C-alpha positions in Angstrom: -61.2 -23.3 2.3 -59.9 -26.9 2.0 -58.2 -28.1 5.2 -54.7 -29.4 5.1 -54.4 -32.9 6.6 -52.8 -33.0 10.0 -50.0 -35.3 8.9 -49.0 -32.9 6.1 -48.9 -29.8 8.3 -45.4 -28.5 9.0 -44.3 -28.1 12.5 -44.3 -24.6 13.8 -41.1 -23.1 14.9 -41.0 -21.7 18.4 -39.3 -21.7 21.8 -39.6 -25.5 22.3 -37.9 -26.2 18.9 -35.0 -23.8 19.9 -34.4 -25.6 23.2 -34.5 -29.0 21.5 -32.0 -27.8 18.9 -29.5 -26.8 21.6 -30.0 -30.0 23.7 -29.3 -32.0 20.5 -26.3 -29.9 19.8 -24.8 -30.5 23.3 -25.5 -34.2 23.0 -23.7 -34.5 19.7 -20.8 -32.5 21.0 -20.4 -34.8 23.9 -20.3 -37.8 21.6 -17.7 -36.1 19.4 -15.5 -35.6 22.5 -15.8 -39.2 23.4 -14.6 -40.4 20.0 -12.0 -37.7 19.5 -10.3 -37.7 22.9 -9.4 -41.4 22.5 -8.6 -42.1 26.2 -6.5 -45.3 26.5 -8.5 -47.6 28.7 -6.4 -50.7 28.1 -6.5 -53.3 30.9 -2.8 -54.3 30.6 -0.7 -53.7 33.7 1.3 -50.5 33.4 5.1 -50.5 34.1 6.1 -49.5 37.6 6.8 -45.9 37.9 10.3 -45.1 39.1 10.4 -43.7 42.6 10.0 -39.9 42.7 8.3 -39.7 39.3 4.6 -38.9 38.9 2.3 -41.0 36.8 1.7 -39.8 33.3 -1.7 -40.4 31.4 -1.8 -40.9 27.7 -4.5 -38.5 26.6 -5.1 -37.5 23.0 -5.6 -33.8 22.5 -9.1 -32.6 21.3 -9.2 -30.7 18.1 -11.3 -27.6 18.6 -11.7 -27.0 14.9 -13.2 -30.5 14.4 -15.6 -29.9 17.2 -16.6 -26.6 15.6 -17.0 -28.2 12.3 -19.2 -30.9 13.7 -21.3 -28.3 15.6 -21.5 -26.3 12.3 -22.7 -29.4 10.5 -25.4 -30.0 13.2 -26.5 -26.3 12.9 -26.7 -26.6 9.1 -28.7 -29.8 9.3 -31.1 -28.2 11.8 -31.3 -25.0 9.6 -32.1 -27.2 6.6 -34.9 -29.0 8.5 -36.3 -25.6 9.6 -36.2 -24.3 5.9 -37.9 -27.5 4.7 -40.6 -26.9 7.3 -41.0 -23.3 6.2 -41.1 -24.4 2.5 -43.9 -26.9 3.3 -45.8 -24.1 5.1 -45.5 -21.8 2.1 -46.6 -24.6 -0.3 -49.6 -25.3 1.9 -50.4 -21.6 1.9 -50.1 -21.5 -1.9 -52.4 -24.5 -2.2 -54.9 -22.8 0.1 -54.7 -19.6 -2.0 -55.3 -21.6 -5.2 -58.3 -23.3 -3.7 -59.7 -20.0 -2.6 -59.2 -18.6 -6.1 -60.9 -21.7 -7.6 -63.9 -21.1 -5.2 -64.0 -17.4 -6.2 -63.9 -18.3 -9.9 -66.8 -20.8 -9.4 -68.7 -18.1 -7.5 -68.1 -15.6 -10.3 -69.1 -18.1 -13.0 -72.3 -18.8 -11.1 -73.1 -15.1 -10.8 -72.4 -14.7 -14.6 -74.8 -17.5 -15.4 -77.4 -15.9 -13.2 -77.0 -12.6 -15.0 -77.2 -14.2 -18.4 -80.3 -16.1 -17.4 -81.9 -12.8 -16.1 -80.9 -11.1 -19.4 -82.4 -13.9 -21.5 -85.7 -13.7 -19.4 -85.7 -10.0 -20.0 -85.3 -10.5 -23.7 -88.1 -13.0 -23.9 -90.4 -10.7 -21.9 -89.5 -7.9 -24.4 -90.2 -10.2 -27.4 -93.6 -11.1 -25.9 -94.4 -7.5 -25.4 -93.5 -6.7 -29.0 -95.7 -9.5 -30.3 -98.5 -8.3 -28.2 -98.1 -4.8 -29.5 -98.1 -6.1 -33.1 -101.4 -8.0 -32.4 -102.9 -4.8 -30.9 -101.8 -2.9 -34.0 -103.4 -5.5 -36.3 -106.6 -5.4 -34.3 -106.6 -1.6 -34.4 -106.2 -1.6 -38.2 -109.0 -4.2 -38.4 -111.3 -2.0 -36.3 -110.5 1.0 -38.5 -111.2 -1.0 -41.6 -114.6 -2.1 -40.2 -115.4 1.5 -39.2 -114.5 2.7 -42.7 -116.7 0.0 -44.3 -119.6 1.0 -42.0 -119.1 4.6 -43.0 -119.2 3.7 -46.7 -122.3 1.5 -46.2 -124.1 4.4 -44.6 -123.0 6.7 -47.4 -124.2 4.2 -50.0 -127.6 3.9 -48.2 -127.9 7.7 -48.1 -127.2 7.9 -51.8 -129.7 5.1 -52.5 -132.4 6.9 -50.4 -131.6 10.1 -52.3 -131.9 8.3 -55.6 -135.2 6.8 -54.7 -136.5 10.1 -53.6 -135.5 11.7 -56.9 -137.1 8.8 -58.8 -140.3 9.1 -56.8 -140.4 12.8 -57.4 -139.9 12.3 -61.1 -142.7 9.7 -61.2 -145.1 12.0 -59.4 -144.2 14.9 -61.7 -144.6 12.6 -64.7 -147.9 11.4 -63.4 -149.2 15.0 -62.9 -147.9 15.9 -66.2 -149.6 13.0 -67.9 -152.9 13.8 -66.2 -152.6 17.4 -67.3 -151.7 16.3 -70.8 -154.6 13.8 -70.8 -157.0 16.6 -69.7 -155.6 18.9 -72.2 -155.9 16.2 -74.9 -159.6 15.8 -73.9 -160.2 19.5 -74.2 -158.3 19.7 -77.4 -160.2 16.7 -78.7 -163.4 18.5 -78.0 -162.2 21.5 -79.8 -160.8 19.3 -82.5 -164.1 17.6 -83.0 -165.7 21.0 -83.3 -163.1 22.4 -85.5 -161.7 19.2 -87.0 -161.1 20.4 -90.4 -159.9 23.8 -89.3 -157.4 22.5 -86.9 -156.3 19.4 -88.8 -152.9 20.9 -89.7 -152.5 22.3 -86.2 -153.4 19.0 -84.7 -150.8 17.3 -86.9 -148.2 19.8 -85.8 -149.2 19.4 -82.2 -148.9 15.6 -82.6 -145.5 15.9 -84.1 -144.5 18.3 -81.3 -145.8 15.9 -78.7 -143.8 13.1 -80.2 -140.7 15.2 -80.2 -141.3 16.2 -76.6 -141.9 12.6 -75.6 -138.7 11.5 -77.3 -136.9 14.3 -75.5 -138.3 13.2 -72.2 -137.5 9.5 -72.8 -133.9 10.5 -73.8 -133.7 12.6 -70.6 -135.0 9.8 -68.5 -132.5 7.4 -70.1 -129.7 9.8 -69.5 -130.6 10.2 -65.8 -130.9 6.5 -65.4 -127.5 6.0 -67.0 -126.0 8.6 -64.6 -127.6 6.9 -61.6 -126.3 3.5 -62.7 -122.8 5.0 -63.3 -122.9 6.5 -59.8 -123.9 3.2 -58.3 -121.2 1.3 -60.2 -118.6 3.9 -59.0 -119.7 3.5 -55.4 -119.5 -0.3 -55.7 -116.1 -0.1 -57.3 -114.8 2.2 -54.5 -116.2 -0.1 -51.9 -114.5 -3.1 -53.6 -111.2 -1.2 -53.9 -111.3 -0.2 -50.2 -112.1 -3.8 -49.2 -109.2 -5.1 -51.3 -106.8 -2.4 -49.9 -107.8 -3.3 -46.3 -107.3 -7.0 -47.0 -103.9 -6.3 -48.7 -102.8 -4.3 -45.6 -103.9 -7.1 -43.3 -102.2 -9.7 -45.5 -98.9 -7.7 -45.6 -98.9 -7.2 -41.9 -99.4 -10.9 -41.3 -96.8 -11.9 -43.9 -94.3 -9.5 -42.3 -94.9 -11.0 -38.9 -94.3 -14.5 -40.2 -91.2 -13.3 -42.2 -89.8 -11.8 -39.0 -90.4 -15.1 -37.2 -88.7 -17.0 -40.0 -85.6 -14.7 -39.8 -85.4 -15.2 -36.0 -85.7 -19.0 -36.3 -83.0 -19.1 -39.1 -80.7 -16.8 -37.1 -81.1 -19.1 -34.1 -79.7 -22.0 -36.1 -77.0 -19.9 -37.8 -73.4 -20.8 -36.9 -71.2 -17.7 -37.7 -68.0 -18.7 -39.4 -64.7 -17.2 -38.2 -64.7 -14.4 -40.8 -65.2 -10.7 -40.8 -68.7 -9.4 -39.7 -71.1 -7.3 -41.7 -71.8 -10.0 -44.4 -75.2 -10.6 -45.7 -76.9 -12.5 -48.5 -80.3 -13.0 -50.2 -82.0 -16.4 -49.7 -84.8 -18.1 -51.7 -86.7 -20.6 -49.6 -89.4 -23.0 -50.9 -91.8 -24.6 -48.5 -94.7 -27.0 -48.4 -97.8 -26.6 -46.2 -96.7 -26.9 -42.6 -93.4 -25.0 -43.2 -91.3 -27.9 -44.2 -88.3 -26.6 -46.3 -87.9 -28.3 -49.7 -85.3 -26.0 -51.1 -83.0 -23.2 -49.8 -80.4 -21.5 -51.9 -78.5 -18.2 -52.1 -79.7 -16.0 -55.0 -77.4 -13.1 -54.1 -74.1 -14.0 -52.6 -72.4 -12.2 -49.7 -69.1 -12.7 -51.5 -68.0 -15.4 -49.0 -68.9 -19.0 -49.9 -68.5 -20.2 -46.2 -71.0 -17.6 -45.0 -73.4 -18.4 -47.8 -73.2 -22.2 -47.1 -73.8 -21.6 -43.4 -76.8 -19.5 -44.2 -78.4 -22.2 -46.4 -77.6 -24.8 -43.7 -79.3 -22.6 -41.0 -82.5 -22.5 -43.1 -82.6 -26.3 -43.4 -81.8 -26.8 -39.7 -84.6 -24.4 -38.8 -87.2 -26.4 -40.8 -90.2 -26.5 -40.3 -90.5 -22.8 -40.4 -93.4 -20.8 -39.0 -96.1 -20.3 -41.7 -99.8 -19.2 -41.6 -102.5 -21.8 -41.5 -104.6 -19.9 -44.0 -104.0 -21.5 -47.4 -104.5 -18.2 -49.2 -101.7 -16.5 -47.1 -99.5 -19.6 -47.4 -99.7 -19.4 -51.2 -98.2 -15.9 -51.0 -95.2 -17.0 -49.0 -94.5 -20.6 -50.0 -91.7 -19.3 -52.2 -90.2 -16.5 -50.0 -87.1 -14.4 -50.7 -85.5 -12.4 -48.0 -82.1 -10.7 -47.1 -80.3 -12.6 -44.3 -78.2 -10.2 -42.2 -77.2 -11.7 -38.8 -76.0 -8.3 -37.5 -79.5 -6.9 -37.6 -81.0 -9.7 -35.5 -78.6 -9.3 -32.6 
C-alpha cells in the first residue's frame, strides 16, 4: 500500500486537541472582553468629588450576546477545521483503497496471463501429440501395405512354383508318351514292312489319326499356356492395383495433413470482422514450389463481402504455406480448393 506523505497526513483528533480548543476559546473571550468593556483610562485629572459623595467609574456594560456570538464563531471555526481534517483523512483512505484495488487488479491480470500461457502450452502439447499420432498412423498403414505386398509376393511365388511343377509334369508325360509312340511306331513299322501292302490303308488312317491327335494336343497345350499367361497377367494387374491403392492412401493422408496445416496457418492470420458468426466460404489458392501464394480468391461466397475479403487477405498474409517437398505430391495440391470455416478451427 502506498504511504501517505507525513506533511499530507491530517492531524488526529484527541484529548490534546480538545484542551487546546478550550484554551483558545478562553483566550479569545478575554480579548473580546477587553475590547467590549471599553474602560476609560484617560489621563486627564478628574473633577473633585463633592464631599460626602462616592467616586463613580465610567464603565461600559458587556453585552453577553456578543460574547456568546463570538464564542459560537470560534466554535464554528474550530468545528470547520476538525471537519476539514476528517475530510482529508477520508480522502487519504479513499486514495489508499484505490491503490489497493489497482494492486489487486494488477495481481488478477498477472494471474490471468499465467493461466492463458498455461492454456496455450497445453494446446501446443495436444497439437504435438495429435501430429505424433498421425505420424504413427501413417507408419502403421505403411507397415500394413508392406505386409500385404509381401503376402502377395509369396502367393505369386507359390503360383509360379505350382505352374512350373505342372509344366514339368506335362513335359515328363509328353516325353514318356513320345517314347511310347516312337516305340509303337517302330513296332508298327516292322509290322508295316511285313504287311506294307495289306496295311497301307490302315497306316494312312493311323497317320491321319496321329495328325489329328497331335493337332489336338498342340491346341490343348496352347490353351493351357494361354490360361497360365492370363493368370500371371491377372496377378500382375492385382499387384499393380494394390500398389496404386496403397500409394493413393498414403498420398491422401499426406495431402490431408498439409491441408489441415494450411487451414491452421490461414486461421491464425484471419481477423474476424464484427459480424455474425457461423459464416464460411470456399477458397481457391494457387501456389508455386515452396508454398508461395500467387493467387487466392473466393469461389463460393459466404454471403458477406467483408468476411470473404478478410479470408482472402488471411491466405496472402499466411504465405508461404506449408507444402510437401515431394514434387509429385506438390503437383496434386499446387491448386488447392478448401472450405474456410473459422468456427471449426477454434
